[in-house]
N, C-alpha and C positions, 0 to 999 in steps of 0.2 A: 268868546274867552280867550286871552292870550296867554298864551304859552309860556308857561316859564323856564328859561335857558337853566339849563343844565351845566352847575361848576365842574372843568374839567378835571379828572384828578389825575395828580400830578407822579410820576415814577421816584418811589422811592429812594432815598438816596443812597443805601447801602444796596440795590440792585443797576443801577446807574455808575457805579466805583466798578462793581462787578463787569460791567459790559466794557468801559473803558480799558481796565487795567489785564483784559482777557484779547480784546483786539490789539493793546498798546497804541492806540489812537490812529490803528492803519485799516483804510478803508480794504474789506474786502475784495470789491471790485478792480479799483485801482491796482488791489494784489495781481487777482489772475487775467484780470481782462488786459490792463496794460502794463503790466510788471512794473508796477511801482512798487517801493516797497517799504518808503521813506512814512515818516508821518506827516499826516496831515489835519488841517482844520477841518471841521464836520461838527456831524450832530446823529445823535441816537435818533434813529427811524423807529418807527411802529411798524412793524412789515405788513400788520392785516387793516393798516389805516386807520385803525381805533385808539386813540389816543387814551384810551382806561385801559386798555390791555397790556399790562409792565410786566407781564411774567417774559421770564429770560429770556425763551426761545422766541418772545416776538420781535424780540430787538436786536439791532444790528446799527454797529460805526458805520456812517456812511458819509463821503467828502461832500461836501455841500453842492457837487455837480451832479452826482450823481444822486444824493439824495431826492433835489428837485427831479432829474429824470425819473427818479420812482413813483414820485407823488404822481408825477402828471402823465403818467402811461397813457401812449394813442391806442385808440381802438381800429386805427385804418394799420397801424404796424406792430410787427411783435415787440413788445416793449419787454423792460426789464420782470421778470416774475417773481413771484415771492419761494418758490421753493428751489429756483436759480438762484438766489440772495443768500438763503440759509446754507446751502452748498457749500456755495464761496465761505461764507462766513464759517463754519464746520471744520474746513480743511484747513483755513490759514490757524485757526488758533488752535488744531493739532498740529499743523507744521509746526508754530513759537512755542507751542510746549516741547514739542520733541527738541528743538534747541535747546529749551532750556534743562529738559533733561539728559542732554550730551552734555551741560557743564557751561553753556555759555553764558554770561549775565543776561538777566533781563532787560538791562537799560543798554547792552553791548555783544547783543550774538554775533556770533562770527564762521560766517559758512564760504567756502570760496569753492565755486566749477572748474573743474581741469577736463580738458581733452587735447590728443593727441594723434596727428594723424603722420602716418611715413610718407617723407618727399626725400629728393635728393636733385643736388647737382652737380653733374658731372658723375666724379665719381666720389663725390662725397655723400653717406646717409646722413640724413637731417630729421628732424622730429620737430614737424609744428605743432606749438604747444599753445591753447587757447585757454585764459581765465574768464571768469568772471567773476564779482562780487555778488552774492546772491542773501547776504545779511547787512547790517544796517552800522558796521564798525570798518573802518579802513584795514586795511592790508597791506602790511608792506612786507614784499617778495624781493628777499635778497640774493637768490641762486637757485638755479634748476641740479636735477640730479637724474642721474639715469643707469641702469645696471642692463648686466647680460652676463650669460653665460660662457663660460670660456672652460674646456673640459669638465673637469668635476668639478670646479668653484664657482664664485658668482663675482665677478667686478662691479666695482661700484666709482663713481665720478661723480662728483662736485664741481659746477664750474659757475664761480662768481662773477663774472661778466658775460654777456651773449649780445656783441654788436653792441653793443651801449645800450642795451634794451632794459637789463638788468643793473640794479636796483628799481624796482617801480612801485607807487603806493595805487593804491585800488579803493575807492570811495567807493559808499554802496550803489550797486548797478553799473560801477563803469567794468569795462571788458580792456581783456588788453592779448596782443598776440607774441608770440617770438619763434624764431627758429634756430632752433639749437643741433649745433656738430653733434653725432654722432661717434664716438671712438670704436664702433662694431660694427656689423652689417644687421640693419635693420629688423631683419628677419630670427634674428637672435636677442630683441631685448626684452628682458623684463620684468623690468620697469621705469617709467618716467615722471618726474614728479615734481614740486618747488618746494623749498624752504623758507617760512615765513621770518620776520625778526623775532617773533614771541618763540621759537625754536622750534615751531609744529610741522609736520613735513605734509602736503597732502598730492596724494596719490592718485594716477587713473584707476580704475578697476580693473578687474581681471579680466574682464570682458574686453577692453579698449586696450586692454594688451595683448589678447588674444589678435586683435582685427587689427592692431598695427602689423605686428608681425606677419600676417598673412598677405595683408596690401603690399609687404615691402618684400615679402616669399614671390609676388607677383611680377613686382618690377626687379628683375635681376641686373645688375652690369652688362650690357649687354656683349661689349668686346671679349669678356669675360665666359661670353657662354657659346657665340655665335660658330658655328664652322666656317671654314675660308670660305666654300662660296658665297656663305651669309654675309662677306662680311658688310659692314655699314658703308654704304656710296659715300661718295666727294662733295657730294652736290644734287639739285634735286633733278637733274637733266631727265628727262621723258616721264617726270609724274606733273600731276595733274590732280587737285585735290581740291573739293569743297565741302565745306561745313558748313552745318546748321544746327541750331541751337532751341530749346523751347523749355518751357515749366508745365510738366505732368504731375499727374496724381498717383501717388508712389504704391505702388500693389502691396507693399512690405509695410509701411510707417503712414500713420493719420497726419501726411505731410505732402507737401509736392516735392516732388526732384527735378534733377537740370538733368534735360538731355541731349546729349549730345549726336549729331550722326554725321557720317563722316563718308564721303564718295568718292571711289577712285574712278575717274573720268579718261586716264593713262591707257595705253597700251601696255603695261606691265606692270607683273605684284607689287606695291608698298607696303614695304614692313613700316609700322611707326614704335620707333626706340625710346619715345616717350611724349606724353600727352598729358596735357596740364590745365587747369584755371588758375590764372596766375592773377594778381592785382598789386597796384602798387597805392603807397598812401601819398599827398599830397601834406608833406612834416612840415612846410608852412603851418597847417591849419590843426598842425598839433603842439605846437609849443603852449606852453602850460601860462596860465595868464599871472604878472606880478605880482597880482591881490591873494592869488591863491599856490603858493609855487607849490606846496602840495600834492597836489592833483599830478595826474600821469605828464610825465616828463617826457620830452621830445624823443621817437624811434628813429634813428639815421637807420639809412636803407631797409626801411619797413617795407615788406614781400610776403603778399602769400600766395601758397604755393595748394592743390590740392591736384593728387596723384590720381588721372586714370588707367584702366588695365584695357592694353589694346595690344595682347602681345602675338597674335596670328595677325600674320598679313591678311592685307587685304587685295582679292585677286580685282584682273583686271573687268571694271564695267561691277564691280561688288560694292556694298556699302558695310560699314562698322558701325556700332552703336557702343555710346558708354555713358556711364549715368555717375552721378555724385546726388546719394543717398543717404540716408541711416544719418549716424552720427554727422559723416563728412557734410551732410548738408545742412547740418546747425554752423558748420563754420562758415557759410557763405553769407550768414548772419555778420563776416565780420567784413566778408569783400562788397556788402551794401551800407554800409559805414560813410553817414555825410561826408567824411575827411578822403572817401576814393572817390575819383574825380571817374565819372561812366566811362570815357573815353580809356582810362588805365586799368580797364579788366578785359581778358586777352584770355581767347584759350591759344594755345600755344602746342604745336608738333612737331618734333624732331624726327625729320627724317632722312638724315643724312650728315654726314662728320660736320660740313659747314654754313647747312641753313633748314629752311623746316617752311611750317604755313602758320597761319597767325588770324585768326578771327576777331577782330574788334568792332564793336558797334552791331549792327544787322538782328537785333533784338535782344542780344547778350543782357547787356543792365536788366533791361526789363524782366527777365527771364529768372536772373539773379537774386532779384530784388521781390519775385513771387514769390520764389521758392522760399528766402529767406522771411517775409512777412509771413509765410504758411507752418514754418517752422516755431517761430515764435507768438505765434496763437498756437501752436498744437501743445508748447511748454505753460502760455497763460491758463489752458484748459489743465494741466496736468496728465494729458493724453501721454507725454514723451518726459 
């Protein structure tokens, strides 16, 4: 007897509408695994592969690629699981609904992630500020600000121009960073943030303020604090240092950290007055396209800096390890930008008034890229 083919049960229109509106046509796998927050072309997937089961818990909006990957799960490699998709879906919907409850429009949720770390150039205290638009609405940043304690009052400064880095327009998923000159010692900072064209102020968290001040205190201006017998040498005569770098698992955070080992091969102790990871952008690649002039504008003299703590002298034959970890490891994502040539990523050590030591290549670009990827993965998984 021939079998009668059952007619496929269609998903009710009201259920489809609920799936589409709650997801904003965002694929939850793109959202968390690839950090793609924009609307995508896709389909409503039946997660148990039963097209007759149209319960809301069994449905998820997926892009065409991820829908195909999910439906063709391999028995050889570990594919995307149903619980994994449900977890990402529920987290994404919760995040989108939180944006709504905070006053953002369904069509134009606006969010800006801001981080800052302390660095300096000579005697000038600087803030390395990184911005990332994690919403779906363009944000125009027009100024940055910082405040600090001065006696019994708090002093506030607003700067509209930062080496031609501001103003800047950040489209969805765009990031941008700049160096802002502080009018105070970095250890005295009480707030750092930016101002957008709608009048919103976006500030770093209290934890970041504390970390910023702590790092600044660990990197004082050496000439002010050194005794006469510990004055900065004029040159590197008698010094012999080697620098090795690697990416390794962080003992405190769910991602890798950059580890730098400095070996003193000379016969005298060597004090490192400043140690930095430094990178420079290829300016030509940052020019906005004529077809989209509102995209991020060119950044003049755009340089990234991350300080490392090396305050104690390294004895003859000894080694010193420095680490870039935590929120500072996240800033290495800027160094891993395609606009940063590998040869422009450096580690610099200031060991005298006129010269020092520098590492380029030797596995540094690969280590920076590895750390940046691990941080991005941790962010996509919601671990940080």
